[in-house]
Residue frames as a rotation matrix with the C-alpha (Angstrom) as fourth column:
ASP 1
0.278 -0.726 -0.629 -1.81
0.323 0.687 -0.651 15.86
0.905 -0.022 0.426 -1.24
LEU 2
0.826 0.012 0.563 -0.72
-0.503 -0.433 0.748 15.71
0.253 -0.901 -0.352 2.27
PRO 3
-0.076 -0.890 -0.450 2.82
-0.346 0.447 -0.825 14.81
0.935 0.093 -0.342 3.21
LEU 4
0.937 0.311 -0.158 3.45
-0.022 0.505 0.863 12.40
0.348 -0.805 0.480 6.03
ARG 5
-0.092 -0.970 0.227 6.44
-0.703 -0.098 -0.704 12.28
0.705 -0.224 -0.673 8.33
ALA 6
-0.012 -0.080 -0.997 7.64
0.403 0.912 -0.079 9.36
0.915 -0.402 0.021 10.53
ALA 7
0.913 0.385 0.136 6.97
-0.007 -0.317 0.948 9.79
0.408 -0.867 -0.287 14.18
ARG 8
0.608 -0.744 0.278 10.53
-0.444 -0.029 0.896 8.60
-0.658 -0.668 -0.348 14.96
THR 9
0.160 -0.601 -0.783 13.66
-0.931 0.172 -0.322 7.31
0.328 0.780 -0.532 13.25
VAL 10
0.907 0.175 0.384 14.57
-0.288 0.922 0.259 3.75
-0.309 -0.345 0.886 13.29
ALA 11
0.022 -0.935 -0.354 18.01
-0.997 0.008 -0.082 2.24
0.080 0.354 -0.932 13.23
ILE 12
0.826 0.387 0.410 18.38
-0.413 0.910 -0.028 -1.43
-0.384 -0.146 0.912 12.34
GLY 13
-0.344 -0.936 0.069 21.53
-0.744 0.317 0.588 -3.58
-0.572 0.151 -0.806 12.00
VAL 14
0.827 0.557 0.080 21.22
-0.386 0.665 -0.639 -5.78
-0.409 0.498 0.765 8.98
ARG 15
-0.095 -0.815 0.572 23.66
0.027 0.572 0.820 -8.54
-0.995 0.093 -0.032 7.77
ARG 16
-0.633 -0.196 -0.749 24.37
-0.694 -0.283 0.662 -8.88
-0.342 0.939 0.043 4.10
ASP 17
-0.940 0.321 -0.114 22.38
0.243 0.867 0.436 -12.15
0.239 0.382 -0.893 3.83
GLN 18
-0.482 0.812 -0.328 19.31
0.614 0.046 -0.788 -10.42
-0.625 -0.581 -0.521 5.30
ARG 19
-0.549 0.377 0.746 16.47
0.617 -0.418 0.666 -8.69
0.563 0.826 -0.003 3.48
LEU 20
-0.689 0.319 -0.650 15.10
0.342 -0.649 -0.680 -5.50
-0.639 -0.691 0.338 4.86
ARG 21
-0.571 0.524 0.632 11.73
0.643 -0.194 0.741 -4.21
0.511 0.830 -0.226 3.66
LEU 22
-0.891 0.271 -0.365 9.66
0.054 -0.734 -0.677 -1.19
-0.451 -0.622 0.639 4.32
THR 23
-0.479 0.792 0.378 5.95
0.794 0.208 0.571 -1.21
0.374 0.574 -0.728 3.79
VAL 24
-0.971 0.238 -0.012 3.75
-0.219 -0.914 -0.341 1.98
-0.092 -0.329 0.940 3.98
GLU 25
-0.427 0.902 -0.063 0.13
0.888 0.432 0.158 1.63
0.170 0.012 -0.985 4.92
THR 26
-0.882 0.249 -0.400 -2.00
-0.084 -0.918 -0.387 4.85
-0.464 -0.308 0.831 4.47
PRO 27
0.108 0.967 0.230 -5.65
0.468 0.155 -0.870 5.55
-0.877 0.201 -0.436 3.48
GLU 28
-0.288 -0.145 0.947 -6.23
0.956 -0.095 0.276 6.52
0.050 0.985 0.166 -0.15
ARG 29
-0.210 0.323 0.923 -8.29
0.227 -0.902 0.368 9.51
0.951 0.287 0.116 0.91
VAL 30
-0.463 0.159 -0.872 -8.91
0.881 -0.026 -0.473 11.47
-0.098 -0.987 -0.128 4.13
GLU 31
0.298 0.621 0.725 -11.19
0.571 -0.725 0.386 14.31
0.765 0.299 -0.570 4.92
GLY 32
-0.749 -0.638 0.180 -10.45
0.295 -0.565 -0.771 17.43
0.594 -0.524 0.611 6.82
PRO 33
0.584 -0.736 0.343 -9.92
-0.699 -0.670 -0.249 19.14
0.413 -0.095 -0.906 9.03
ILE 34
0.719 -0.504 -0.479 -6.77
0.517 0.848 -0.115 17.39
0.464 -0.165 0.871 9.84
PRO 35
0.882 -0.461 0.096 -4.48
-0.393 -0.609 0.689 18.85
-0.259 -0.645 -0.719 12.65
ARG 36
0.253 -0.894 -0.370 -0.81
-0.688 0.103 -0.719 18.65
0.681 0.437 -0.588 12.11
GLY 37
-0.654 -0.586 0.479 0.60
-0.751 0.423 -0.507 15.46
0.094 -0.691 -0.716 13.88
ASP 38
0.442 0.787 0.431 -2.59
-0.763 0.582 -0.281 13.35
-0.472 -0.205 0.857 13.41
VAL 39
-0.604 -0.565 0.562 -1.60
-0.303 0.815 0.494 9.81
-0.737 0.128 -0.664 12.83
LEU 40
0.317 0.699 -0.641 -2.65
-0.824 -0.132 -0.551 8.79
-0.470 0.703 0.534 9.35
GLY 41
0.780 -0.049 -0.624 -0.81
-0.368 0.771 -0.519 5.56
0.507 0.635 0.583 8.70
ALA 42
0.703 -0.551 0.449 2.08
-0.328 0.309 0.893 3.42
-0.631 -0.775 0.037 9.52
ALA 43
0.233 -0.678 -0.698 5.54
-0.797 0.278 -0.536 2.28
0.557 0.681 -0.475 8.05
ILE 44
0.857 0.073 0.511 6.10
-0.359 0.796 0.488 -1.36
-0.371 -0.602 0.707 8.87
VAL 45
-0.059 -0.964 -0.259 9.88
-0.975 0.112 -0.193 -2.48
0.215 0.241 -0.947 8.87
THR 46
0.924 0.222 0.313 10.34
-0.271 0.955 0.122 -6.25
-0.272 -0.197 0.942 8.33
LEU 47
-0.093 -0.992 -0.079 13.57
-0.977 0.076 0.201 -8.14
-0.194 0.096 -0.976 8.36
ASP 48
-0.952 -0.196 -0.237 13.56
-0.266 0.911 0.314 -11.52
0.154 0.362 -0.919 6.52
GLY 49
-0.384 0.917 -0.108 9.76
0.021 0.125 0.992 -11.26
0.923 0.378 -0.067 6.69
ALA 50
-0.055 0.348 -0.936 9.46
0.975 0.223 0.026 -10.96
0.217 -0.911 -0.352 10.39
PRO 51
0.674 0.428 0.603 8.11
0.308 -0.904 0.297 -7.54
0.672 -0.015 -0.740 11.63
VAL 52
-0.428 -0.861 -0.275 10.80
0.736 -0.156 -0.659 -5.43
0.524 -0.484 0.700 13.41
THR 53
-0.699 0.189 -0.690 8.95
0.396 -0.701 -0.593 -2.34
-0.596 -0.688 0.415 14.19
ILE 54
0.131 0.830 0.542 5.90
0.965 -0.231 0.121 -0.20
0.226 0.508 -0.831 13.31
VAL 55
-0.827 -0.384 -0.410 6.43
0.472 -0.871 -0.137 3.50
-0.305 -0.307 0.902 13.02
PRO 56
0.310 0.931 -0.193 3.34
0.672 -0.358 -0.648 5.86
-0.672 0.071 -0.737 13.01
LEU 57
-0.640 -0.366 0.675 3.12
0.730 -0.565 0.386 8.27
0.240 0.740 0.629 10.10
ARG 58
-0.080 0.620 -0.780 1.86
0.741 -0.486 -0.463 11.63
-0.666 -0.616 -0.421 11.10
ALA 59
0.729 0.388 0.564 0.48
0.674 -0.548 -0.495 14.62
0.117 0.741 -0.661 9.09
ALA 60
-0.355 -0.934 -0.047 3.36
0.935 -0.353 -0.049 16.97
0.029 -0.062 0.998 8.30
ARG 61
-0.977 0.086 0.197 1.00
-0.090 -0.996 -0.011 19.99
0.195 -0.029 0.980 8.10
SER 62
-0.467 0.884 0.007 -2.67
0.258 0.144 -0.955 20.79
-0.846 -0.445 -0.296 9.03
VAL 63
-0.888 0.333 0.318 -5.40
0.307 -0.085 0.948 20.79
0.343 0.939 -0.027 6.48
PRO 64
-0.782 0.623 0.014 -8.46
-0.463 -0.566 -0.683 22.90
-0.418 -0.540 0.731 7.03
GLU 65
-0.144 0.800 0.582 -12.02
0.293 0.596 -0.748 21.69
-0.945 0.063 -0.320 6.37
ALA 66
-0.769 -0.163 0.618 -12.88
0.630 -0.025 0.776 21.69
-0.111 0.986 0.122 2.72
SER 67
-0.715 0.457 -0.529 -14.88
-0.315 -0.886 -0.340 24.68
-0.624 -0.077 0.778 1.50
ALA 68
0.369 0.851 0.373 -18.05
0.003 0.401 -0.916 24.35
-0.929 0.339 0.146 -0.60
VAL 69
0.650 -0.222 -0.727 -16.03
-0.759 -0.141 -0.636 25.22
0.038 0.965 -0.260 -3.81
ASP 70
-0.535 -0.841 0.073 -13.38
-0.836 0.540 0.099 22.53
-0.122 -0.008 -0.992 -2.82
LYS 71
-0.461 0.419 0.782 -16.21
-0.073 0.861 -0.504 19.99
-0.884 -0.290 -0.366 -2.40
ALA 72
0.725 0.676 -0.130 -17.99
-0.199 0.026 -0.980 20.88
-0.659 0.736 0.153 -5.65
ARG 73
0.250 -0.725 -0.641 -14.59
-0.968 -0.175 -0.180 20.69
0.018 0.666 -0.746 -7.47
ASP 74
-0.740 -0.420 0.526 -13.99
-0.517 0.855 -0.043 17.21
-0.431 -0.304 -0.850 -5.95
VAL 75
0.066 0.902 0.427 -17.51
-0.036 0.429 -0.902 16.06
-0.997 0.044 0.061 -7.06
ALA 76
0.725 0.221 -0.652 -17.06
-0.559 -0.365 -0.744 17.48
-0.403 0.904 -0.142 -10.57
GLY 77
-0.253 -0.897 -0.364 -13.56
-0.967 0.248 0.062 15.77
0.034 0.367 -0.929 -10.86
ASP 78
-0.703 -0.137 0.698 -14.87
-0.313 0.941 -0.131 12.44
-0.638 -0.310 -0.704 -9.81
ASN 79
0.058 0.820 0.569 -17.90
0.525 0.460 -0.716 12.57
-0.849 0.341 -0.404 -12.11
ALA 80
-0.469 -0.302 -0.830 -16.50
-0.386 -0.775 0.500 14.42
-0.794 0.555 0.247 -15.07
GLY 81
-0.994 0.064 0.086 -17.77
0.107 0.580 0.808 11.85
0.002 0.812 -0.583 -17.62
TRP 82
-0.269 0.953 -0.137 -21.32
0.959 0.252 -0.132 11.97
-0.092 -0.167 -0.982 -16.33
LEU 83
0.040 0.293 -0.955 -21.30
0.239 -0.931 -0.275 15.75
-0.970 -0.218 -0.107 -16.15
LEU 84
-0.787 -0.344 -0.513 -20.22
-0.408 -0.334 0.850 15.97
-0.463 0.878 0.123 -19.85
LEU 85
-0.863 0.482 0.150 -22.76
0.469 0.657 0.590 13.48
0.186 0.580 -0.793 -20.87
ALA 86
-0.057 0.874 -0.482 -25.49
0.880 -0.184 -0.437 15.44
-0.471 -0.449 -0.759 -19.08
VAL 87
-0.183 -0.051 -0.982 -24.47
-0.225 -0.970 0.092 18.78
-0.957 0.238 0.166 -20.69
PHE 88
-0.974 -0.182 -0.134 -24.49
-0.164 0.157 0.974 17.08
-0.156 0.971 -0.183 -24.02
ALA 89
-0.549 0.833 0.069 -27.98
0.829 0.532 0.174 15.67
0.108 0.153 -0.982 -23.50
ILE 90
0.186 0.652 -0.735 -29.26
0.529 -0.697 -0.484 19.00
-0.828 -0.299 -0.474 -22.38
LEU 91
-0.552 -0.404 -0.729 -27.68
-0.333 -0.695 0.638 20.72
-0.764 0.595 0.249 -25.44
VAL 92
-0.981 0.172 0.088 -29.33
0.167 0.521 0.837 18.23
0.098 0.836 -0.540 -27.76
ALA 93
-0.254 0.949 -0.185 -32.60
0.939 0.197 -0.282 18.67
-0.231 -0.245 -0.941 -26.03
VAL 94
-0.018 0.194 -0.981 -32.46
0.113 -0.974 -0.194 22.48
-0.993 -0.114 -0.004 -26.32
LEU 95
-0.810 -0.278 -0.516 -31.44
-0.463 -0.237 0.854 22.20
-0.360 0.931 0.063 -29.95
PHE 96
-0.777 0.620 0.112 -34.47
0.606 0.687 0.401 19.81
0.171 0.379 -0.909 -30.58
LEU 97
0.019 0.801 -0.598 -36.85
0.806 -0.366 -0.465 22.11
-0.592 -0.473 -0.653 -28.86
TRP 98
-0.216 -0.170 -0.962 -35.55
-0.157 -0.966 0.206 25.19
-0.964 0.195 0.182 -30.67
ARG 99
-0.968 -0.124 -0.220 -35.81
-0.234 0.117 0.965 23.49
-0.094 0.985 -0.142 -34.15
ARG 100
-0.542 0.840 0.023 -39.38
0.840 0.540 0.045 22.19
0.026 0.044 -0.999 -33.31
ARG 101
0.061 0.623 -0.780 -40.55
0.540 -0.678 -0.499 25.72
-0.840 -0.391 -0.377 -32.42
ARG 102
-0.544 -0.253 -0.800 -39.29
-0.516 -0.650 0.557 27.11
-0.661 0.716 0.223 -35.73
């Protein structure tokens, strides 16, 4: 998880009959290294459906490049079901071969 910070503050006057909306657009995943301050998305402010301003969202801290262990953990997490199925298939094959030898 990487916290993001708005590049600047925004002050907007809104009447009671107006509708203010904030939409945040960011990528689901990013890969490091990411230096602190890199722009990784935007906050879009609309008033009654019309865009008022777009504020860049910057990385609040830097993220180093992923190590081999981090990459392996990521692959294992994304494919946990397939890995469990493969381990189960290997265990069944070993058990079958062991019983056949006896």
